[in-house]
Each structure stands twice: as C-alpha cells, then as structure tokens.
C-alpha positions as CSV (number, residue, x, y, z in Angstrom):
1,X,0.0,0.0,0.0
2,X,1.5,3.4,-0.9
3,X,2.8,5.5,1.9
4,X,1.8,9.2,2.3
5,X,3.3,11.9,4.5
6,X,1.0,13.1,7.2
7,X,2.2,16.2,9.1
8,X,1.4,16.3,12.8
9,X,-1.2,18.9,13.9
10,X,0.6,21.9,15.3
11,X,-0.4,24.5,17.9
12,X,-1.0,28.0,16.7
13,X,1.7,29.4,18.9
14,X,4.7,27.2,20.0
15,X,5.1,27.0,23.8
16,X,8.1,28.6,25.4
17,X,11.2,26.3,25.7
18,X,13.0,25.4,28.9
19,X,16.5,26.4,28.2
20,X,19.5,24.3,29.3
21,X,22.5,26.3,28.0
22,X,23.5,26.4,24.4
23,X,21.6,23.2,23.4
24,X,18.0,24.1,24.0
25,X,15.4,21.8,22.7
26,X,12.5,20.7,24.9
27,X,10.2,17.7,24.6
28,X,7.0,18.7,23.1
29,X,3.5,17.7,24.1
30,X,2.8,14.1,23.2
31,X,0.4,13.5,20.3
32,X,-1.3,10.3,21.2
33,X,-1.9,8.0,18.2
34,X,-4.7,5.4,18.4
35,X,-6.6,2.9,16.3
36,X,-6.1,-0.6,14.9
37,X,-5.5,-1.7,11.4
38,X,-6.4,-4.7,9.4
39,X,-3.0,-6.2,10.2
40,X,-4.0,-6.1,13.9
41,X,-7.2,-8.0,13.2
42,X,-5.1,-10.6,11.3
43,X,-2.8,-11.0,14.2
44,X,-5.7,-11.7,16.6
45,X,-7.1,-14.3,14.2
46,X,-3.7,-16.0,14.1
47,X,-3.5,-16.0,17.8
48,X,-6.0,-18.9,17.8
49,X,-3.5,-21.0,15.9
50,X,0.0,-19.7,16.6
51,X,-0.1,-17.6,19.8
52,X,3.7,-16.9,19.9
53,X,3.7,-15.6,16.3
54,X,0.6,-13.5,17.0
55,X,2.2,-11.9,20.0
56,X,5.2,-10.9,18.0
57,X,3.0,-9.2,15.3
58,X,0.7,-7.2,17.5
59,X,0.9,-3.5,16.6
60,X,2.5,-1.0,18.8
61,X,0.5,2.2,19.5
62,X,3.3,4.7,19.2
63,X,3.1,8.3,20.4
64,X,5.2,11.0,18.7
65,X,5.8,14.6,19.6
66,X,5.6,18.0,18.0
67,X,9.1,18.7,19.4
68,X,9.0,22.4,20.2
69,X,11.9,24.7,20.8
70,X,15.1,24.0,18.9
71,X,17.2,27.1,19.3
72,X,18.9,26.6,16.0
73,X,20.8,29.6,15.2
74,X,21.7,28.6,11.9
75,X,24.8,25.7,8.2
76,X,25.2,25.5,4.6
77,X,28.3,27.4,5.4
78,X,31.9,26.3,5.2
79,X,32.9,23.7,7.7
80,X,34.0,25.2,11.1
81,X,36.9,24.0,13.1
82,X,35.7,21.3,15.6
83,X,36.6,23.4,18.6
84,X,34.0,26.0,17.6
85,X,31.0,23.6,17.9
86,X,29.3,24.1,21.2
87,X,29.2,21.0,23.4
88,X,26.1,19.2,24.4
89,X,24.3,20.0,27.7
90,X,26.4,17.5,29.7
91,X,29.7,19.2,29.0
92,X,31.1,20.7,32.1
93,X,30.7,24.4,32.0
94,X,31.9,27.4,34.0
95,X,30.0,30.6,34.7
96,X,31.4,34.1,34.8
97,X,29.3,36.4,37.0
98,X,28.8,40.1,36.2
99,X,26.6,41.3,39.1
100,X,25.7,44.8,40.0
101,X,22.5,44.4,41.9
102,X,21.2,47.2,44.0
103,X,21.3,46.8,47.8
104,X,18.1,46.2,49.8
105,X,16.7,49.2,51.6
106,X,17.1,49.5,55.3
107,X,14.3,48.1,57.4
108,X,12.2,50.4,59.6
109,X,13.0,50.5,63.3
110,X,11.3,48.5,66.1
111,X,11.6,50.6,69.2
112,X,9.9,48.2,71.5
113,X,7.7,48.9,74.6
114,X,7.9,52.3,76.3
115,X,8.6,52.6,80.0
116,X,5.9,52.1,82.5
117,X,4.7,54.9,84.8
118,X,6.9,55.6,87.8
119,X,5.1,56.0,91.1
120,X,1.6,55.5,92.3
121,X,-1.0,56.4,89.6
122,X,1.6,57.4,87.1
123,X,0.8,57.3,83.4
124,X,2.7,54.9,81.1
125,X,5.0,56.6,78.5
126,X,4.0,56.9,74.9
127,X,5.5,54.4,72.5
128,X,8.1,55.7,70.0
129,X,7.2,56.0,66.3
130,X,9.1,53.7,64.0
131,X,11.3,54.9,61.3
132,X,10.1,54.0,57.7
133,X,11.4,51.2,55.5
134,X,13.7,52.8,52.9
135,X,13.7,52.4,49.2
136,X,16.1,49.9,47.7
137,X,19.1,50.8,45.7
138,X,18.7,50.9,41.9
139,X,20.4,48.2,39.9
140,X,23.6,49.3,38.2
141,X,24.7,49.3,34.5
142,X,26.6,46.5,32.8
143,X,28.1,47.2,29.4
144,X,30.1,44.2,27.9
145,X,31.3,43.4,24.5
146,X,32.2,39.9,23.3
147,X,34.4,39.0,20.3
148,X,36.9,36.5,19.0
149,X,40.4,36.7,20.3
150,X,43.0,38.2,18.0
151,X,45.5,35.7,19.0
152,X,46.0,32.2,17.4
153,X,44.8,30.5,20.6
154,X,41.7,28.7,19.6
155,X,38.6,28.1,21.7
156,X,38.9,31.5,23.4
157,X,36.8,34.7,23.2
158,X,37.3,38.1,24.6
159,X,34.8,39.7,27.1
160,X,35.4,43.2,28.3
161,X,33.5,46.3,29.3
162,X,32.5,48.2,32.4
163,X,30.1,48.2,35.3
164,X,28.5,51.2,36.9
165,X,27.2,51.0,40.4
166,X,24.1,53.0,41.3
167,X,24.2,55.7,43.9
168,X,22.6,55.2,47.3
169,X,19.7,57.5,46.4
170,X,18.2,58.1,43.0
171,X,18.9,56.3,39.7
172,X,21.9,54.3,38.5
173,X,23.1,57.0,36.1
174,X,24.3,58.9,39.1
175,X,26.8,56.2,40.1
176,X,30.5,56.1,39.3
177,X,31.8,54.0,36.4
178,X,34.3,51.2,37.0
179,X,35.9,49.5,34.0
180,X,36.4,45.8,34.1
181,X,39.9,45.2,35.5
182,X,41.1,42.8,32.7
183,X,40.0,41.3,29.5
184,X,38.6,37.9,30.0
185,X,39.9,35.0,27.9
186,X,37.3,32.3,28.5
187,X,36.6,28.9,26.9
188,X,33.6,28.7,24.6
189,X,32.0,26.4,27.2
190,X,31.7,29.4,29.6
191,X,28.3,30.9,30.3
192,X,27.8,34.5,31.5
193,X,25.5,35.5,34.2
194,X,24.7,39.2,34.0
195,X,22.5,40.6,36.8
196,X,21.4,44.2,37.5
197,X,18.4,43.8,39.7
198,X,16.9,46.5,41.8
199,X,17.2,46.3,45.5
200,X,14.2,45.2,47.6
201,X,12.4,47.8,49.7
202,X,13.0,47.8,53.4
203,X,10.3,46.4,55.7
204,X,8.1,48.9,57.4
205,X,8.9,49.6,61.1
206,X,6.9,48.4,64.1
207,X,5.8,51.2,66.4
208,X,6.6,51.1,70.0
209,X,4.0,49.9,72.5
210,X,2.8,52.2,75.2
211,X,4.0,51.7,78.7
212,X,1.6,50.4,81.3
213,X,0.0,52.8,83.9
214,X,0.7,52.3,87.6
215,X,-1.8,51.4,90.2
216,X,-3.4,54.3,92.2
217,X,-2.2,55.0,95.7
218,X,-3.9,53.2,98.6
219,X,-6.4,55.1,100.8
220,X,-5.6,55.6,104.4
221,X,-7.2,53.2,106.9
222,X,-10.0,54.3,109.2
223,X,-9.3,54.9,112.9
224,X,-11.6,55.4,115.9
225,X,-11.3,59.1,115.2
226,X,-11.8,59.2,111.3
227,X,-13.2,57.2,108.4
228,X,-10.9,55.5,105.8
229,X,-9.6,57.4,102.8
230,X,-10.4,56.6,99.1
231,X,-7.9,55.0,96.9
232,X,-6.2,57.0,94.1
233,X,-7.0,56.6,90.4
234,X,-4.9,54.2,88.3
235,X,-2.5,55.6,85.7
236,X,-3.4,55.7,82.1
237,X,-1.6,53.4,79.6
238,X,0.8,55.0,77.2
239,X,-0.3,55.8,73.7
240,X,0.7,53.7,70.8
241,X,3.8,54.4,68.7
242,X,3.0,54.6,65.0
243,X,4.3,51.9,62.6
244,X,5.5,52.8,59.0
245,X,5.0,51.8,55.4
246,X,7.2,49.4,53.6
247,X,9.9,50.9,51.4
248,X,9.6,50.9,47.6
249,X,11.6,48.4,45.5
250,X,14.2,50.0,43.4
251,X,14.4,50.1,39.6
252,X,16.2,47.4,37.7
253,X,19.4,48.4,36.0
254,X,20.5,48.4,32.4
255,X,22.4,45.6,30.6
256,X,24.1,46.3,27.3
257,X,25.6,43.4,25.3
258,X,27.7,44.3,22.2
259,X,28.6,41.8,19.5
260,X,29.5,41.9,15.8
261,X,27.1,40.4,13.4
262,X,29.4,37.4,12.6
263,X,29.7,36.7,16.3
264,X,26.0,36.9,17.3
265,X,26.0,33.2,18.1
266,X,27.9,34.2,21.3
267,X,24.6,35.4,22.6
268,X,23.8,31.7,23.3
269,X,26.3,32.0,26.2
270,X,24.4,34.8,28.0
271,X,21.9,33.3,30.4
272,X,19.9,36.5,30.5
273,X,19.1,36.2,26.8
274,X,17.7,32.7,27.0
275,X,14.1,33.7,27.3
276,X,11.8,36.7,28.1
277,X,11.6,35.4,31.6
278,X,15.4,35.2,32.0
279,X,15.9,38.7,30.7
280,X,13.2,40.1,33.0
281,X,14.7,38.2,35.9
282,X,18.2,39.8,35.2
283,X,16.9,43.4,35.3
284,X,13.8,43.0,37.5
285,X,12.8,45.7,39.9
286,X,13.2,45.2,43.6
287,X,10.4,43.6,45.6
288,X,8.3,45.9,47.7
289,X,8.9,46.0,51.5
290,X,6.2,44.6,53.6
291,X,4.2,47.1,55.7
292,X,5.0,47.5,59.4
293,X,2.5,47.6,62.2
294,X,1.5,50.0,64.9
295,X,2.4,49.3,68.5
296,X,0.1,48.0,71.2
297,X,-1.5,50.4,73.7
298,X,-0.3,50.5,77.3
299,X,-2.4,48.7,79.8
300,X,-4.3,51.0,82.3
301,X,-3.3,50.9,86.0
302,X,-5.9,49.7,88.5
303,X,-7.4,52.1,90.9
304,X,-5.9,52.2,94.4
305,X,-7.6,50.2,97.1
306,X,-9.7,52.2,99.7
307,X,-8.5,52.3,103.3
308,X,-9.8,49.6,105.6
309,X,-12.7,50.2,108.0
310,X,-12.2,50.4,111.8
311,X,-14.3,48.8,114.5
312,X,-14.1,49.1,118.3
313,X,-16.2,48.7,121.5
314,X,-16.7,50.7,124.7
315,X,-18.4,50.0,128.0
316,X,-21.0,52.3,129.4
317,X,-22.9,52.4,132.8
318,X,-22.1,50.6,136.1
319,X,-23.3,47.8,138.1
320,X,-26.3,46.0,136.7
321,X,-26.6,48.7,134.0
322,X,-23.2,48.1,132.7
323,X,-23.3,47.4,128.8
324,X,-20.9,47.1,125.9
325,X,-21.4,49.5,122.9
326,X,-19.9,48.8,119.4
327,X,-18.5,51.6,117.2
328,X,-17.6,51.6,113.5
329,X,-15.8,53.9,111.1
330,X,-16.1,52.9,107.3
331,X,-13.2,52.3,105.1
332,X,-12.5,54.2,101.8
333,X,-13.6,53.3,98.3
334,X,-11.2,52.0,95.6
335,X,-10.0,54.5,93.1
336,X,-11.1,54.4,89.4
337,X,-9.0,52.4,86.9
338,X,-6.9,54.2,84.4
339,X,-7.6,54.4,80.7
340,X,-6.0,52.2,78.0
341,X,-3.5,54.1,75.8
342,X,-4.8,55.6,72.6
343,X,-4.4,53.6,69.3
344,X,-3.2,54.9,65.9
345,X,-6.0,54.7,63.3
346,X,-4.3,55.3,59.9
347,X,-3.6,52.2,57.8
348,X,-0.2,51.1,56.6
349,X,0.8,50.0,53.1
350,X,3.3,47.7,51.4
351,X,5.8,49.5,49.3
352,X,5.7,49.6,45.4
353,X,7.6,47.1,43.3
354,X,10.4,48.6,41.4
355,X,10.2,49.0,37.6
356,X,12.0,46.6,35.2
357,X,15.3,47.8,33.8
358,X,16.5,47.6,30.2
359,X,18.3,44.8,28.3
360,X,19.7,45.9,24.9
361,X,21.7,43.8,22.4
362,X,23.9,46.0,20.2
363,X,24.9,44.4,16.8
364,X,27.8,46.1,14.9
365,X,26.9,49.3,16.9
366,X,24.2,50.0,14.3
367,X,21.3,47.8,15.3
368,X,19.6,47.4,18.7
369,X,17.4,44.6,19.9
370,X,15.6,43.9,23.2
371,X,15.7,40.2,22.8
372,X,17.8,37.4,21.1
373,X,16.8,35.2,18.2
374,X,14.7,32.2,19.3
375,X,14.3,29.4,16.8
376,X,11.6,26.7,17.3
377,X,10.6,23.6,15.4
378,X,7.2,24.6,14.0
379,X,6.2,21.6,11.8
380,X,7.3,18.1,11.0
381,X,6.2,15.0,9.1
382,X,6.6,11.4,10.4
383,X,6.3,8.5,8.1
384,X,7.4,4.9,7.5
385,X,7.8,2.9,4.3
386,X,6.9,-0.2,6.2
387,X,3.5,0.9,7.2
388,X,0.8,-1.6,6.2
389,X,-2.2,0.7,6.3
390,X,-3.4,4.2,5.8
391,X,-4.0,5.2,9.4
392,X,-1.8,8.1,10.5
393,X,1.2,7.3,12.7
394,X,0.4,3.7,13.4
395,X,3.6,1.7,13.3
396,X,4.6,-1.9,13.9
397,X,7.4,-3.1,16.0
398,X,10.8,-2.8,14.2
399,X,9.4,-0.2,11.8
400,X,12.0,2.4,10.6
401,X,10.4,5.8,11.0
402,X,11.6,8.9,9.1
403,X,11.3,12.5,10.5
404,X,11.1,14.8,7.4
405,X,9.8,18.2,6.3
406,X,11.0,19.9,9.4
407,X,10.3,23.7,9.5
408,X,11.9,26.2,11.8
409,X,10.5,29.6,12.8
410,X,12.3,32.5,14.5
411,X,10.0,33.7,17.3
412,X,12.7,35.9,18.8
413,X,13.4,39.6,18.4
414,X,16.5,39.7,16.1
415,X,17.8,38.0,13.0
416,X,19.4,34.6,13.5
417,X,23.2,34.1,13.2
418,X,25.1,33.5,10.0
419,X,26.4,30.2,11.3
420,X,24.2,27.1,11.2
421,X,23.2,24.4,13.6
422,X,23.2,20.6,13.5
423,X,19.8,19.1,14.4
424,X,19.8,15.7,16.1
425,X,18.1,13.6,18.7
426,X,18.7,15.0,22.1
427,X,21.9,13.5,23.4
428,X,21.7,11.5,26.6
429,X,17.9,11.3,26.3
430,X,16.7,8.0,27.7
431,X,14.4,6.6,25.1
432,X,12.6,3.4,26.1
433,X,10.7,2.4,23.0
434,X,12.8,3.8,20.1
435,X,16.3,3.6,18.8
436,X,17.7,6.7,17.0
437,X,19.6,6.1,13.8
438,X,23.0,7.6,14.2
439,X,23.7,7.6,10.4
440,X,21.1,10.3,9.7
441,X,21.7,14.0,10.2
442,X,19.8,17.3,9.8
443,X,21.1,20.9,9.8
444,X,19.8,24.4,9.5
445,X,21.5,27.2,7.6
446,X,19.1,29.9,6.6
447,X,19.2,33.3,8.3
448,X,15.7,34.1,9.6
449,X,14.4,37.5,10.5
450,X,11.9,37.7,13.4
451,X,8.6,35.7,12.6
452,X,10.2,34.2,9.4
453,X,10.3,30.4,8.7
454,X,12.8,28.2,6.9
455,X,13.4,24.6,6.1
456,X,15.6,22.2,8.1
457,X,17.7,20.2,5.6
458,X,18.3,16.4,5.9
459,X,16.2,13.8,7.6
460,X,16.3,12.0,11.0
461,X,15.1,8.4,11.6
462,X,14.6,6.0,14.4
463,X,13.4,2.4,14.7
464,X,10.6,1.2,17.0
465,X,12.0,-1.4,19.5
466,X,10.7,-4.9,19.6
467,X,9.2,-5.5,23.1
468,X,10.2,-8.4,25.2
469,X,7.3,-10.8,24.7
470,X,8.5,-13.1,27.6
471,X,8.2,-10.2,30.0
472,X,4.8,-9.1,28.8
473,X,3.4,-12.6,28.8
474,X,1.9,-14.5,25.9
475,X,-1.7,-13.9,26.9
476,X,-1.2,-10.1,27.0
477,X,-3.6,-7.5,25.6
478,X,-2.5,-5.5,22.5
479,X,0.6,-3.7,23.7
480,X,0.6,0.1,23.6
481,X,3.5,2.5,24.4
482,X,4.1,6.2,24.6
483,X,7.4,8.0,24.1
484,X,8.5,11.6,24.1
485,X,10.5,12.5,21.0
486,X,13.3,14.8,22.1
487,X,15.2,16.8,19.5
488,X,18.1,19.0,20.1
489,X,20.4,21.4,18.2
490,X,24.1,22.2,18.4
491,X,25.0,25.8,17.6
492,X,28.0,26.3,15.4
493,X,30.2,29.4,15.5
C-alpha cells in the first residue's frame, strides 16, 4: 500500500522552551496515536492458531511529539573547526558572573515597649514612632562586548566592558563607572550570568507599644477618730507608637551586550538572553517592602484600694446597768482604673515594586534589539515505508520511522546568526521504545528574520523497538506504548 506523509497537527503558537545552556530543545506535548489496522485483526485471528507468532505481530500504538523549541541559530556554510562547535548540555561548564544588583533598603526600626509609669497612679510613657522602611538601591549598569580573540589561541573569546554601580539614592546614572579590570579570555563552554536587579524595599517599622499605667495610691485606713480614705486613680496606659509603610523596591538596572554580526552566536552563552523570563529576571525591579504595624496600647493601671474600716467597742454604765457598745468607722472606696493608651488609626501600606530595567543587544553598533533570536521547530512529518495501512502514525514493532519536512520559525526579536546548527536527537535522552539512527543528520543554515520560517535540511530516523514478549506474557492484551520524541540542536560558530 502506498505511503503518504501526514504532518502532525501543530499548535497556533509554540510553547516557550525550557533552556539548558546552548543546546535548548525541549520535549513537546505528546500527540497520542490510536486505532487498529487490518493487520491487527489478522494478528488476533492468528492467535488462535499460533499464539507466539501472533504476539510478535501485535501492533504498537506509538506516540510522537511536535518537538518544540530548537534554538537553531543557523549551516550550509563552510565547515567550522571542531573546537567551535558548542558542546552538548552534559559538557562541564563554568559561569562568569557580572553582578551589579542594588542593595536592599534599610528596614524600619522597632523601638519596643515604652517605659511604665513611675510612682503611684503614674501614666505609662508613649510608644516611640518607628522609622520608615527605605527604598532599595537601583540596579547598576553593565556594558560588555564579546568578540573572537586576535591571538591564534583557539577556543577563546574576549569579554570586556564596564560596570556602573548605582548611587545610594536616585537612579543608576548617578553612580561612578568602573571598568572591568582585565580582558577575560574564557573557553567557549563558559556561560555568562549578568545581573542588575533593583534592591528590595526595606520592611516597614513596628511602632513602640505604650508603657503600662501604675496602680493608684492606697487610701488611708480608718481609725476610731476618722473614716478610711479613698484609693487614688490608676495611671493611664501609654499611647501607641505609629508603625510605618514598607519601602519601595528600586528600579532594575541596564544591561548592554555588544557583538559583531558574525559573532552573534555568542549570545547563546548569555543566560539573560535565554528567554523573556530570563531577561526580565536579570533586570527585575526590587520587591516591595512589607508594611509594618502599629504598636500596642499601654495597659491601664488599676485604681488604688480604699482604706480599711475600723471597729471598736466601749463599756457604758455601772453595776447591773453596765453594757458594751460597738462603734464603726467605714473604710474608703477603691479609686477608678486608668484608661488604655490611645491607638493609631491610619492604615499602613506595602511598598511599590520597582520597575524593570532595560536589556539591549547591540549588533555592529548599528542595530539594537531587546531580545535574542529564538528558533523553534514549528512543523514536522513522520512517516514509515513499512506501514501496512493508511492510518496516521500507526507503526509496527521494528518499523523504521523517518522525520522529514521539518520547518523552523524564529519567534525571537532579532535575526538569527550567520552560522548554522546541527539538528539531532537530544543527546543522553533515555528513550525506552525507540532507537535513534546515528547515520542520519539534519542541519539548518538559513538566516531568519523575526517571525520568518525556513526549512531544516536532511532527515532523521529511528526504529521502534521490539518489546520483550516473555516479560509481557503470551496472553497479553494488544501492547501500547508512549514516548516523548526529544530533538536538540548544536549551535556552530
């Protein structure tokens, strides 16, 4: 039966990749393939006669992938020295850090509890107001250029430039400029981490609590000559100290990366260019400081106790008229309690997040871009000459499957590099049900402007593994398997 190519259905917008250095292909969503063919029915009929043969001929339900995200900066160019090809993701790498993040703002103060009243009926002291959380320090400015070394030493590139630290107050442009001390000669397996984040806002302060009022004085006790005295009033609690708002986060800094057009593949080494999320993270504004809180009011002092009462007796008369008379002078009343300290009514607020800085890629000092090229696999066809039916993507065990008609799209913000990329099965991927064919190769060589598409030349192929029938059992149901098809790309330069 003739074989026809059937492209996989593709999403309208490819998902963002998860980058892993210079080789950046991610497994795509699995496209589940289902259905049975006439050959499957034949296998079931044969099972009644030759079970072992029928088990070996049951169809595999094979799942393929749309294989998104191949950062393919682009060969049909003269062969490059082998030392220029970037290694796969398992190559040991080093990271050079260029960091000029702003400092976090100082936190507001926490004065604690004020002093209690001193002496009978004394009022507690007012809590101290907190100092506010301060604004963070703005991210600085990083300006680096990268180019090939002028020496004959291969595998080295030159990175040089300057960093500018922000001032303690205001914006980064007010800071002093410090050139990089030396020119860096680094291997091509070195990644560069550039960071110019704004400093976080300081936390709001916590107002001091009011001091407690003292108990009122005790009334004098009654005597046989006077009634008892009343107790004194309790002292009022101290008023609350006001808390403060959180400090604002600072603005992210500026990152400038300068390359020549023929060296634009070096941008693969800058982690901040890997994705929109990575660039935003490198120049993000500082997080806002959390709001503080007002202090607690001082507790009122209790009123003083009244003086105790006094009782006594006297004897009056004589002889048979002699009698005892009781006398009584009342005690005093307890004094009134003090009043709780006054609270602060105004609400407090969290600070404001700092604004995002700017990342600019300068090419030949004539063109500026806010993001790097970003090449994705946008369409692909999967076929097999050994297919015994017309159903899409239904393959038998041991079938040889071809991956053809691959199309790449640049969804980034600048034109792709002059150099090309080799497209391959992702190295070190642990495939369970397929065996990649190492004799096939694909490559990409067309320069693509943003949103443009181009063909990937060459084909890739793999073979579906024969399952172990003894492990599955001879009375198994039709065997079905799913696999993620992981493609990768190696950037040349």
